[in-house]
C-alpha positions as semicolon CSV with decimal commas, in nm:
position;residue;x (nm);y (nm);z (nm)
1;M;0,025;-0,015;-0,043
2;N;0,133;0,350;-0,152
3;A;0,145;0,625;0,123
4;G;-0,088;0,846;-0,056
5;K;-0,362;0,523;-0,038
6;I;-0,236;0,534;0,318
7;F;-0,255;0,901;0,415
8;S;-0,668;0,818;0,245
9;V;-0,761;0,580;0,464
10;T;-0,637;0,737;0,796
11;V;-0,818;1,059;0,710
12;S;-1,188;0,811;0,608
13;V;-1,108;0,591;0,953
14;I;-1,080;0,977;1,160
15;V;-1,414;1,137;1,004
16;L;-1,554;0,792;1,021
17;L;-1,510;0,843;1,404
18;I;-1,607;1,192;1,377
19;G;-1,961;1,147;1,217
20;L;-2,006;0,862;1,478
21;G;-1,948;1,077;1,774
22;L;-2,253;1,302;1,579
23;I;-2,440;1,061;1,549
24;A;-2,408;0,932;1,894
25;G;-2,425;1,263;2,028
26;G;-2,817;1,322;1,808
27;G;-2,939;1,049;1,925
28;A;-2,857;1,101;2,271
29;L;-3,038;1,397;2,252
30;L;-3,355;1,266;2,053
31;W;-3,354;1,004;2,308
32;S;-3,269;1,251;2,641
33;N;-3,621;1,480;2,412
34;T;-3,828;1,161;2,407
35;F;-3,785;0,990;2,720
36;L;-3,604;1,231;3,011
37;R;-3,913;1,497;2,986
38;D;-4,227;1,558;3,155
39;S;-4,583;1,555;3,002
40;E;-4,523;1,997;2,926
41;G;-4,124;1,962;2,776
42;Y;-3,991;2,025;3,097
43;Y;-3,633;1,838;3,208
44;S;-3,688;1,808;3,597
45;T;-3,484;1,784;3,872
46;R;-3,673;1,541;4,197
47;T;-3,798;1,646;4,471
48;I;-3,568;1,867;4,708
49;N;-3,623;1,936;5,054
50;I;-3,526;2,290;5,186
51;E;-3,563;2,302;5,583
52;R;-3,397;2,658;5,757
53;N;-3,504;2,855;6,054
54;S;-3,443;3,171;5,864
55;Y;-3,715;3,404;5,626
56;G;-3,639;3,270;5,306
57;V;-3,399;3,092;5,107
58;T;-3,244;3,188;4,834
59;T;-2,974;3,100;4,513
60;Y;-2,663;3,265;4,383
61;P;-2,734;3,489;4,108
62;A;-2,732;3,374;3,808
63;H;-2,575;3,583;3,514
64;I;-2,736;3,533;3,262
65;E;-2,679;3,643;2,899
66;F;-2,781;3,495;2,548
67;G;-2,714;3,683;2,206
68;P;-2,855;3,988;1,972
69;A;-3,218;4,045;2,072
70;W;-3,319;4,080;1,710
71;L;-3,166;3,748;1,614
72;F;-3,393;3,534;1,822
73;D;-3,668;3,554;2,126
74;W;-3,441;3,453;2,355
75;S;-3,739;3,443;2,660
76;Q;-3,867;3,126;2,437
77;L;-3,521;2,968;2,380
78;V;-3,476;2,843;2,791
79;K;-3,797;2,817;2,981
80;V;-3,791;2,752;3,364
81;K;-4,035;2,601;3,596
82;L;-4,040;2,623;3,963
83;K;-4,280;2,387;4,141
84;A;-4,319;2,456;4,537
85;T;-4,512;2,325;4,821
86;S;-4,491;2,439;5,172
87;N;-4,513;2,169;5,514
88;K;-4,699;2,416;5,703
89;N;-4,987;2,564;5,693
90;S;-4,826;2,934;5,630
91;G;-4,824;2,848;5,250
92;V;-4,555;2,960;4,976
93;F;-4,461;3,251;4,782
94;I;-4,174;3,155;4,499
95;G;-4,006;3,482;4,294
96;I;-3,800;3,554;4,027
97;A;-3,620;3,905;4,101
98;K;-3,341;4,123;3,978
99;E;-3,017;4,020;4,241
100;G;-3,028;4,433;4,347
101;D;-3,410;4,435;4,385
102;L;-3,408;4,068;4,604
103;F;-3,100;4,169;4,832
104;S;-3,243;4,577;4,869
105;Y;-3,523;4,388;5,016
106;L;-3,396;4,109;5,221
107;N;-3,083;4,351;5,317
108;G;-3,119;4,341;5,732
109;V;-3,327;4,010;5,681
110;T;-3,187;3,683;5,814
111;Y;-3,211;3,459;5,544
112;D;-2,970;3,159;5,318
113;E;-2,828;3,184;5,042
114;I;-2,788;2,835;4,852
115;R;-2,429;2,804;4,724
116;E;-2,461;2,472;4,595
117;L;-2,686;2,175;4,569
118;D;-2,556;1,851;4,387
119;I;-2,827;1,629;4,308
120;N;-2,650;1,346;4,148
121;R;-2,674;1,203;4,464
122;P;-2,827;0,816;4,367
123;F;-3,042;0,649;4,660
124;R;-2,917;1,007;4,913
125;P;-3,109;1,295;4,921
126;P;-2,934;1,639;4,786
127;R;-2,662;1,787;4,956
128;I;-2,727;2,133;4,978
129;N;-2,432;2,390;5,081
130;Y;-2,630;2,745;5,267
131;R;-2,411;3,084;5,359
132;E;-2,615;3,231;5,655
133;F;-2,728;3,601;5,701
134;S;-2,890;3,756;6,023
135;G;-3,069;3,990;6,082
136;G;-3,430;4,075;6,162
137;E;-3,763;4,062;6,060
138;L;-3,965;4,131;5,684
139;D;-4,039;4,484;5,639
140;T;-4,330;4,367;5,393
141;L;-4,503;4,076;5,301
142;P;-4,309;3,917;4,959
143;V;-4,710;3,940;4,796
144;E;-4,685;4,301;4,837
145;E;-4,409;4,342;4,665
146;G;-4,373;4,522;4,234
147;F;-4,047;4,438;4,183
148;W;-4,072;4,032;4,081
149;R;-4,012;3,918;3,699
150;A;-4,217;3,607;3,815
151;S;-4,435;3,448;4,118
152;A;-4,663;3,274;4,266
153;A;-4,760;3,229;4,593
154;G;-5,079;3,029;4,821
155;R;-5,129;2,701;4,987
156;G;-5,055;2,372;4,816
157;T;-4,866;2,316;4,523
158;Q;-4,774;2,671;4,323
159;V;-4,574;2,645;4,033
160;L;-4,424;2,944;3,874
161;E;-4,268;2,931;3,488
162;W;-4,068;3,238;3,396
163;G;-3,907;3,257;3,002
164;V;-3,577;3,351;3,119
165;E;-3,473;3,708;3,048
166;E;-3,091;3,871;3,056
167;G;-2,934;4,038;3,351
168;R;-2,896;3,842;3,676
169;Y;-3,148;3,712;3,829
170;S;-3,255;3,491;4,190
171;L;-3,448;3,243;4,316
172;V;-3,612;3,278;4,641
173;L;-3,872;3,047;4,882
174;M;-4,064;3,231;5,144
175;N;-4,332;3,219;5,322
176;Q;-4,638;3,338;5,145
177;D;-4,719;3,545;5,500
178;G;-4,353;3,638;5,556
179;S;-4,347;3,346;5,868
180;R;-3,996;3,239;6,006
181;G;-3,936;2,899;5,957
182;I;-3,900;2,738;5,558
183;N;-3,995;2,371;5,501
184;I;-4,063;2,325;5,129
185;D;-4,017;2,062;4,936
186;G;-3,971;2,180;4,542
187;K;-3,850;2,123;4,194
188;I;-3,684;2,230;3,888
189;G;-3,756;2,210;3,511
190;V;-3,583;2,335;3,223
191;K;-3,734;2,350;2,905
192;V;-3,545;2,365;2,619
193;P;-3,760;2,374;2,248
194;I;-3,517;2,334;2,014
195;I;-3,322;2,030;2,200
196;G;-3,527;1,769;1,978
197;G;-3,391;1,985;1,630
198;I;-3,009;2,014;1,744
199;G;-3,064;1,641;1,762
200;I;-3,189;1,626;1,415
201;G;-2,942;1,791;1,290
202;L;-2,668;1,647;1,486
203;F;-2,818;1,290;1,355
204;I;-2,842;1,406;0,963
205;A;-2,478;1,553;0,983
206;G;-2,360;1,243;1,112
207;L;-2,504;1,031;0,820
208;V;-2,347;1,296;0,568
209;V;-2,008;1,282;0,723
210;I;-1,963;0,882;0,734
211;L;-2,106;0,853;0,413
212;F;-1,853;1,130;0,236
213;A;-1,607;0,879;0,453
214;F;-1,715;0,593;0,242
215;L;-1,672;0,826;-0,053
216;L;-1,320;0,867;0,044
217;V;-1,181;0,498;0,030
218;F;-1,398;0,387;-0,254
219;R;-1,233;0,741;-0,455
220;N;-0,921;0,589;-0,397
């Protein structure tokens, strides 16, 4: 076998492996899009229990940044669904707000901030690490504030859905009546409608690349 033939076969094998990788990635996305979503199209965590002796529990601020607004309605690209149920008789409040608004509201109030959340612990409860902020009581009830980008409040299971926006945002869980002592069961779900399309695209691209690899072999 001459050097040109060896080079051609080597390139063909590399291209074939790339094609198989694309097919595997596309297949994995299509499988998850079919079997891991709930009836509304969300990928959801298992139930997480949050129990703290404070007036609220917040998440560490998430910095969200998208591409040009004229290119796509990014709020439709990723949606978040939050389900929460209070294990007390006080009702539950779920809110999403800009970082500055939320922390101005909680300034001087006793609350906890989630710094680490590990839910990948089979047969064991999720591990949550908190940062504690000491202070006093709330000045106003959360339902009386108008800065929330999205919120839900009431007794029983409450559901909040939010089309993700650019900026720095935090989630807060509180008792609806503003009382101290949090005992809430919650789930977080994410919906990315384009995952199915990406999976199909990768799968088709993989088939095209594999076909090209075979053409490289047979043309020599």
